[in-house]
C-alpha positions in Angstrom: 11.5 -8.4 11.7 14.5 -9.4 9.5 12.8 -12.3 7.9 9.4 -10.4 8.1 11.2 -7.6 5.5 13.5 -10.6 4.1 11.3 -10.0 0.6 13.1 -6.6 -0.1 15.9 -8.4 -0.7 14.3 -10.2 -2.7 12.3 -7.5 -5.2 15.8 -5.9 -5.3 18.0 -9.2 -6.6 15.0 -10.1 -8.6 14.3 -6.3 -10.2 17.8 -6.3 -11.0 18.4 -9.4 -12.2 15.7 -8.1 -14.9 17.5 -5.4 -15.6 14.4 -3.0 -14.1 14.5 -0.1 -13.0 12.9 1.3 -9.7 11.6 3.9 -12.1 10.5 1.5 -14.6 9.3 -1.1 -11.6 7.1 1.8 -10.7 5.6 2.6 -14.0 4.3 -0.7 -14.2 2.6 -0.9 -10.3 1.2 3.1 -10.7 3.5 4.2 -7.5 7.0 6.7 -7.0 10.3 5.9 -7.8 10.0 6.8 -4.3 7.8 4.1 -2.7 9.6 2.0 -4.5 12.9 3.3 -2.2 11.6 3.2 0.5 10.3 -0.7 0.3 14.0 -1.8 -1.2 14.7 -0.1 1.8 12.9 -1.5 4.2 11.6 1.5 5.8 8.1 0.8 4.2 6.5 -2.6 4.0 3.6 -3.2 1.5 0.2 -4.6 2.1 0.1 -8.1 0.4 -1.9 -5.8 -2.5 1.3 -3.9 -3.5 3.8 -7.0 -2.7 1.7 -8.7 -5.0 1.9 -6.3 -8.4 5.4 -5.5 -7.6 6.7 -9.3 -8.3 3.7 -10.1 -11.1 4.8 -6.9 -12.4 8.4 -8.4 -13.0 6.9 -11.1 -14.3 7.1 -13.6 -10.7 4.3 -14.7 -8.7 4.2 -14.7 -4.9 3.4 -17.7 -3.6 3.3 -19.2 0.2 4.4 -22.0 1.8 4.9 -25.0 4.3 7.6 -24.8 5.8 
């Protein structure tokens, strides 16, 4: 399960490195700040669409690569 939720740590890392607040990220993707917080705290698993929206709102893209 830890690997499944590793994306949350990356979201926090990217958001902070881009100097984007949870409130601003929420505004960009059209959700509440509380929703962003729950995703970052790993208490909510977003859909693939939501995860893609989050990443793109910070100027990144989501890729699936073969190991």
